[in-house]
FIBADREN-170755 format. One record per atom (N, C-alpha, C): residue in three letters; residue number from 1; chain; x, y, z. Coordinates in Angstrom, 1 decimal, padded with zeros to 4 digits. Atoms other than C-alpha are relative to their C-alpha. Example, Ala and Ser with C-alpha at 12.3 -4.5 7.8 and 13.67 -1.06 7.14 Angstrom:
<recs>
type Ala	seq 1	mol A	px 000.9	py -001.2	pz 000.0
type Ala	seq 1	mol A	px 012.3	py -004.5	pz 007.8
type Ala	seq 1	mol A	px 000.9	py 001.2	pz 000.0
type Ser	seq 2	mol A	px -000.9	py -001.1	pz 000.0
type Ser	seq 2	mol A	px 013.7	py -001.1	pz 007.1
type Ser	seq 2	mol A	px -000.8	py 001.1	pz 000.8
</recs>
This chain:
<recs>
type Met	seq 1	mol A	px 000.3	py 000.8	pz -001.2
type Met	seq 1	mol A	px 160.7	py 099.3	pz 125.3
type Met	seq 1	mol A	px -000.3	py -001.4	pz -000.5
type Lys	seq 2	mol A	px 000.3	py 001.4	pz 000.5
type Lys	seq 2	mol A	px 159.4	py 096.4	pz 123.1
type Lys	seq 2	mol A	px 001.2	py -000.7	pz -000.4
type Lys	seq 3	mol A	px -001.2	py 000.6	pz 000.4
type Lys	seq 3	mol A	px 162.8	py 095.8	pz 121.8
type Lys	seq 3	mol A	px 000.8	py -000.5	pz 001.2
type Val	seq 4	mol A	px -000.7	py 000.4	pz -001.2
type Val	seq 4	mol A	px 164.3	py 095.6	pz 125.3
type Val	seq 4	mol A	px -000.7	py -001.2	pz 000.6
type Leu	seq 5	mol A	px 000.7	py 001.1	pz -000.5
type Leu	seq 5	mol A	px 161.6	py 093.2	pz 126.4
type Leu	seq 5	mol A	px 000.2	py -001.3	pz -000.9
type Ser	seq 6	mol A	px -000.2	py 001.1	pz 000.9
type Ser	seq 6	mol A	px 162.0	py 091.0	pz 123.3
type Ser	seq 6	mol A	px 001.5	py -000.5	pz 000.1
type Ile	seq 7	mol A	px -001.4	py 000.4	pz -000.2
type Ile	seq 7	mol A	px 165.8	py 091.0	pz 123.8
type Ile	seq 7	mol A	px 000.2	py -000.8	pz 001.3
type Leu	seq 8	mol A	px 000.0	py 000.8	pz -001.2
type Leu	seq 8	mol A	px 165.3	py 089.9	pz 127.4
type Leu	seq 8	mol A	px -000.6	py -001.3	pz -000.1
type Ala	seq 9	mol A	px 000.7	py 001.3	pz 000.2
type Ala	seq 9	mol A	px 162.9	py 087.2	pz 126.4
type Ala	seq 9	mol A	px 000.8	py -000.9	pz -000.8
type Val	seq 10	mol A	px -000.9	py 000.9	pz 000.8
type Val	seq 10	mol A	px 165.3	py 085.8	pz 123.8
type Val	seq 10	mol A	px 001.1	py -000.4	pz 000.9
type Ala	seq 11	mol A	px -001.1	py 000.4	pz -000.8
type Ala	seq 11	mol A	px 168.1	py 085.9	pz 126.3
type Ala	seq 11	mol A	px -000.4	py -001.0	pz 001.1
type Leu	seq 12	mol A	px 000.5	py 001.0	pz -001.0
type Leu	seq 12	mol A	px 166.0	py 084.1	pz 128.9
type Leu	seq 12	mol A	px -000.3	py -001.4	pz -000.6
type Val	seq 13	mol A	px 000.2	py 001.3	pz 000.6
type Val	seq 13	mol A	px 164.9	py 081.4	pz 126.5
type Val	seq 13	mol A	px 001.3	py -000.6	pz -000.4
type Ala	seq 14	mol A	px -001.3	py 000.5	pz 000.4
type Ala	seq 14	mol A	px 168.5	py 081.0	pz 125.3
type Ala	seq 14	mol A	px 000.7	py -000.6	pz 001.2
type Thr	seq 15	mol A	px -000.7	py 000.6	pz -001.1
type Thr	seq 15	mol A	px 169.7	py 080.4	pz 128.8
type Thr	seq 15	mol A	px -000.6	py -001.3	pz 000.4
type Phe	seq 16	mol A	px 000.7	py 001.2	pz -000.3
type Phe	seq 16	mol A	px 167.1	py 077.7	pz 129.4
type Phe	seq 16	mol A	px 000.4	py -001.1	pz -001.0
type Val	seq 17	mol A	px -000.3	py 001.0	pz 001.0
type Val	seq 17	mol A	px 167.9	py 076.0	pz 126.1
type Val	seq 17	mol A	px 001.5	py -000.4	pz 000.1
type Ala	seq 18	mol A	px -001.5	py 000.3	pz -000.1
type Ala	seq 18	mol A	px 171.7	py 076.2	pz 126.6
type Ala	seq 18	mol A	px 000.4	py -000.8	pz 001.2
type Cys	seq 19	mol A	px -000.3	py 000.7	pz -001.2
type Cys	seq 19	mol A	px 171.6	py 074.7	pz 130.0
type Cys	seq 19	mol A	px -000.4	py -001.5	pz -000.1
type Gly	seq 20	mol A	px 000.3	py 001.5	pz 000.0
type Gly	seq 20	mol A	px 171.9	py 070.9	pz 130.1
type Gly	seq 20	mol A	px 000.2	py -000.5	pz 001.4
type Pro	seq 21	mol A	px -000.3	py 000.5	pz -001.4
type Pro	seq 21	mol A	px 172.3	py 068.6	pz 133.0
type Pro	seq 21	mol A	px 001.4	py 000.2	pz 000.4
type Ser	seq 22	mol A	px -001.3	py -000.2	pz -000.5
type Ser	seq 22	mol A	px 175.2	py 069.3	pz 135.2
type Ser	seq 22	mol A	px 000.8	py -001.3	pz 000.1
type Ala	seq 23	mol A	px -000.9	py 001.2	pz -000.1
type Ala	seq 23	mol A	px 178.1	py 066.9	pz 135.8
type Ala	seq 23	mol A	px -000.6	py -000.9	pz 001.1
type Glu	seq 24	mol A	px 000.6	py 000.8	pz -001.0
type Glu	seq 24	mol A	px 176.5	py 065.7	pz 139.0
type Glu	seq 24	mol A	px -001.3	py -000.7	pz -000.4
type Glu	seq 25	mol A	px 001.2	py 000.6	pz 000.5
type Glu	seq 25	mol A	px 173.2	py 065.1	pz 137.4
type Glu	seq 25	mol A	px 000.3	py -001.1	pz -001.0
type Lys	seq 26	mol A	px -000.3	py 001.0	pz 001.0
type Lys	seq 26	mol A	px 174.8	py 063.2	pz 134.5
type Lys	seq 26	mol A	px 000.6	py -001.2	pz 000.8
type Ala	seq 27	mol A	px -000.6	py 001.2	pz -000.8
type Ala	seq 27	mol A	px 176.8	py 061.0	pz 137.1
type Ala	seq 27	mol A	px -001.1	py -000.7	pz 000.7
type Lys	seq 28	mol A	px 001.1	py 000.7	pz -000.7
type Lys	seq 28	mol A	px 173.6	py 060.3	pz 139.0
type Lys	seq 28	mol A	px -000.9	py -000.8	pz -001.0
type Leu	seq 29	mol A	px 000.8	py 000.7	pz 001.0
type Leu	seq 29	mol A	px 171.7	py 059.4	pz 135.8
type Leu	seq 29	mol A	px 000.7	py -001.3	pz -000.4
type Glu	seq 30	mol A	px -000.8	py 001.1	pz 000.4
type Glu	seq 30	mol A	px 174.5	py 057.1	pz 134.8
type Glu	seq 30	mol A	px 000.1	py -001.1	pz 001.1
type Ala	seq 31	mol A	px 000.0	py 000.9	pz -001.1
type Ala	seq 31	mol A	px 174.7	py 055.5	pz 138.2
type Ala	seq 31	mol A	px -001.4	py -000.7	pz 000.1
type Asp	seq 32	mol A	px 001.3	py 000.6	pz -000.1
type Asp	seq 32	mol A	px 170.9	py 054.9	pz 138.2
type Asp	seq 32	mol A	px -000.2	py -001.0	pz -001.2
type Ala	seq 33	mol A	px 000.1	py 000.9	pz 001.2
type Ala	seq 33	mol A	px 171.1	py 053.4	pz 134.7
type Ala	seq 33	mol A	px 000.8	py -001.3	pz 000.2
type Thr	seq 34	mol A	px -000.8	py 001.1	pz -000.3
type Thr	seq 34	mol A	px 173.9	py 051.1	pz 135.8
type Thr	seq 34	mol A	px -000.7	py -000.9	pz 001.1
type Arg	seq 35	mol A	px 000.7	py 000.7	pz -001.0
type Arg	seq 35	mol A	px 171.9	py 050.1	pz 138.9
type Arg	seq 35	mol A	px -001.2	py -000.8	pz -000.6
type Val	seq 36	mol A	px 001.2	py 000.6	pz 000.6
type Val	seq 36	mol A	px 168.8	py 049.3	pz 136.9
type Val	seq 36	mol A	px 000.5	py -001.1	pz -000.9
type Ala	seq 37	mol A	px -000.5	py 001.1	pz 000.9
type Ala	seq 37	mol A	px 170.8	py 047.3	pz 134.3
type Ala	seq 37	mol A	px 000.5	py -001.2	pz 000.8
type Asp	seq 38	mol A	px -000.5	py 001.1	pz -000.9
type Asp	seq 38	mol A	px 172.5	py 045.3	pz 137.1
type Asp	seq 38	mol A	px -001.2	py -000.8	pz 000.6
type Ser	seq 39	mol A	px 001.2	py 000.7	pz -000.6
type Ser	seq 39	mol A	px 169.1	py 044.6	pz 138.7
type Ser	seq 39	mol A	px -000.7	py -000.9	pz -001.0
type Leu	seq 40	mol A	px 000.6	py 000.8	pz 001.0
type Leu	seq 40	mol A	px 167.6	py 043.5	pz 135.4
type Leu	seq 40	mol A	px 000.8	py -001.3	pz -000.4
type Lys	seq 41	mol A	px -000.9	py 001.1	pz 000.3
type Lys	seq 41	mol A	px 170.6	py 041.3	pz 134.7
type Lys	seq 41	mol A	px -000.2	py -001.1	pz 001.1
type Ala	seq 42	mol A	px 000.1	py 001.0	pz -001.1
type Ala	seq 42	mol A	px 170.3	py 039.6	pz 138.1
type Ala	seq 42	mol A	px -001.4	py -000.7	pz -000.1
type Ala	seq 43	mol A	px 001.4	py 000.6	pz 000.1
type Ala	seq 43	mol A	px 166.5	py 039.1	pz 137.7
type Ala	seq 43	mol A	px -000.1	py -001.0	pz -001.2
type Leu	seq 44	mol A	px 000.0	py 000.8	pz 001.2
type Leu	seq 44	mol A	px 167.0	py 037.6	pz 134.2
type Leu	seq 44	mol A	px 000.8	py -001.3	pz 000.3
type Glu	seq 45	mol A	px -000.8	py 001.2	pz -000.3
type Glu	seq 45	mol A	px 169.8	py 035.2	pz 135.4
type Glu	seq 45	mol A	px -000.8	py -000.9	pz 000.9
type Ala	seq 46	mol A	px 000.8	py 000.8	pz -001.0
type Ala	seq 46	mol A	px 167.6	py 034.1	pz 138.3
type Ala	seq 46	mol A	px -001.1	py -000.7	pz -000.7
type Ser	seq 47	mol A	px 001.1	py 000.6	pz 000.7
type Ser	seq 47	mol A	px 164.7	py 033.5	pz 136.0
type Ser	seq 47	mol A	px 000.4	py -001.2	pz -000.9
type Ile	seq 48	mol A	px -000.5	py 001.1	pz 000.9
type Ile	seq 48	mol A	px 166.8	py 031.5	pz 133.5
type Ile	seq 48	mol A	px 000.4	py -001.2	pz 000.8
type Asn	seq 49	mol A	px -000.4	py 001.1	pz -000.9
type Asn	seq 49	mol A	px 168.3	py 029.4	pz 136.3
type Asn	seq 49	mol A	px -001.1	py -000.8	pz 000.5
type Thr	seq 50	mol A	px 001.2	py 000.6	pz -000.5
type Thr	seq 50	mol A	px 164.9	py 028.7	pz 137.7
type Thr	seq 50	mol A	px -000.6	py -000.9	pz -001.1
type Ala	seq 51	mol A	px 000.6	py 000.7	pz 001.2
type Ala	seq 51	mol A	px 163.6	py 027.7	pz 134.2
type Ala	seq 51	mol A	px 000.8	py -001.3	pz -000.3
type Val	seq 52	mol A	px -000.9	py 001.2	pz 000.3
type Val	seq 52	mol A	px 166.6	py 025.4	pz 133.6
type Val	seq 52	mol A	px -000.2	py -001.1	pz 001.0
type Ser	seq 53	mol A	px 000.1	py 001.0	pz -001.1
type Ser	seq 53	mol A	px 166.3	py 023.7	pz 137.0
type Ser	seq 53	mol A	px -001.4	py -000.6	pz -000.1
type Asp	seq 54	mol A	px 001.4	py 000.5	pz 000.1
type Asp	seq 54	mol A	px 162.5	py 023.3	pz 136.5
type Asp	seq 54	mol A	px 000.0	py -001.0	pz -001.2
type Ala	seq 55	mol A	px 000.0	py 000.9	pz 001.1
type Ala	seq 55	mol A	px 163.1	py 021.7	pz 133.1
type Ala	seq 55	mol A	px 000.8	py -001.2	pz 000.3
type Ala	seq 56	mol A	px -000.8	py 001.2	pz -000.3
type Ala	seq 56	mol A	px 165.8	py 019.4	pz 134.4
type Ala	seq 56	mol A	px -000.8	py -000.9	pz 001.0
type Ala	seq 57	mol A	px 000.8	py 000.8	pz -001.0
type Ala	seq 57	mol A	px 163.5	py 018.3	pz 137.3
type Ala	seq 57	mol A	px -001.1	py -000.7	pz -000.7
type Thr	seq 58	mol A	px 001.1	py 000.7	pz 000.7
type Thr	seq 58	mol A	px 160.6	py 017.6	pz 134.9
type Thr	seq 58	mol A	px 000.6	py -001.1	pz -000.9
type Thr	seq 59	mol A	px -000.6	py 001.1	pz 000.8
type Thr	seq 59	mol A	px 162.9	py 015.6	pz 132.6
type Thr	seq 59	mol A	px 000.4	py -001.2	pz 000.9
type Asp	seq 60	mol A	px -000.4	py 001.1	pz -000.9
type Asp	seq 60	mol A	px 164.3	py 013.6	pz 135.6
type Asp	seq 60	mol A	px -001.2	py -000.7	pz 000.5
type Ser	seq 61	mol A	px 001.2	py 000.7	pz -000.5
type Ser	seq 61	mol A	px 160.8	py 012.8	pz 136.9
type Ser	seq 61	mol A	px -000.7	py -000.8	pz -001.1
type Thr	seq 62	mol A	px 000.6	py 000.7	pz 001.1
type Thr	seq 62	mol A	px 159.6	py 011.8	pz 133.5
type Thr	seq 62	mol A	px 000.8	py -001.2	pz -000.3
type Ala	seq 63	mol A	px -000.9	py 001.2	pz 000.2
type Ala	seq 63	mol A	px 162.6	py 009.5	pz 133.0
type Ala	seq 63	mol A	px -000.2	py -001.0	pz 001.1
type Ala	seq 64	mol A	px 000.2	py 000.9	pz -001.2
type Ala	seq 64	mol A	px 162.1	py 008.0	pz 136.5
type Ala	seq 64	mol A	px -001.4	py -000.7	pz -000.2
type Ala	seq 65	mol A	px 001.3	py 000.6	pz 000.2
type Ala	seq 65	mol A	px 158.4	py 007.4	pz 135.7
type Ala	seq 65	mol A	px 000.0	py -001.0	pz -001.1
type Ala	seq 66	mol A	px -000.1	py 000.9	pz 001.1
type Ala	seq 66	mol A	px 159.2	py 005.8	pz 132.4
type Ala	seq 66	mol A	px 000.7	py -001.3	pz 000.4
type Thr	seq 67	mol A	px -000.7	py 001.2	pz -000.4
type Thr	seq 67	mol A	px 161.6	py 003.3	pz 134.0
type Thr	seq 67	mol A	px -000.8	py -000.8	pz 001.0
type Thr	seq 68	mol A	px 000.7	py 000.8	pz -001.0
type Thr	seq 68	mol A	px 159.3	py 002.3	pz 136.9
type Thr	seq 68	mol A	px -001.3	py -000.5	pz -000.6
type Glu	seq 69	mol A	px 001.3	py 000.5	pz 000.5
type Glu	seq 69	mol A	px 156.2	py 001.8	pz 134.7
type Glu	seq 69	mol A	px 000.1	py -001.1	pz -001.0
type Thr	seq 70	mol A	px -000.2	py 001.0	pz 001.0
type Thr	seq 70	mol A	px 157.7	py -000.7	pz 132.3
type Thr	seq 70	mol A	px -000.4	py -001.4	pz 000.7
type Thr	seq 71	mol A	px 000.4	py 001.3	pz -000.4
type Thr	seq 71	mol A	px 156.2	py -004.2	pz 132.6
type Thr	seq 71	mol A	px 000.4	py -001.0	pz -001.1
type Ala	seq 72	mol A	px -000.3	py 001.1	pz 000.9
type Ala	seq 72	mol A	px 156.9	py -007.5	pz 131.0
type Ala	seq 72	mol A	px -001.1	py -000.2	pz -001.0
type Pro	seq 73	mol A	px 001.1	py 000.2	pz 001.0
type Pro	seq 73	mol A	px 154.9	py -008.2	pz 127.8
type Pro	seq 73	mol A	px -000.7	py -001.3	pz 000.4
type Ala	seq 74	mol A	px 000.9	py 001.1	pz -000.3
type Ala	seq 74	mol A	px 152.0	py -010.6	pz 128.2
type Ala	seq 74	mol A	px 000.4	py -001.2	pz -000.9
type Glu	seq 75	mol A	px -000.3	py 001.2	pz 000.8
type Glu	seq 75	mol A	px 152.7	py -014.2	pz 127.0
type Glu	seq 75	mol A	px -001.2	py -000.4	pz -000.8
type Lys	seq 76	mol A	px 001.1	py 000.5	pz 000.9
type Lys	seq 76	mol A	px 150.7	py -015.5	pz 124.0
type Lys	seq 76	mol A	px -000.1	py -001.5	pz 000.2
type Lys	seq 77	mol A	px 000.2	py 001.5	pz -000.1
type Lys	seq 77	mol A	px 149.2	py -019.0	pz 124.2
type Lys	seq 77	mol A	px -000.4	py -000.5	pz -001.3
</recs>
């Protein structure tokens, strides 16, 4: 009886170990991974574009401030 139970236990464990994700599960996981990667790509591109436009705006305002703040040098007597 012990041998039969141990053989059944080994067979049961072997079936759990041998079973992997099905084709549907693999396709779903792949689709989820693609969706997440696309989402991250879009978020990073938006962040980079925002940073570039902010840097350009800062540079433009600094250049404008430098040109409007110049004054003629004082004359020496």
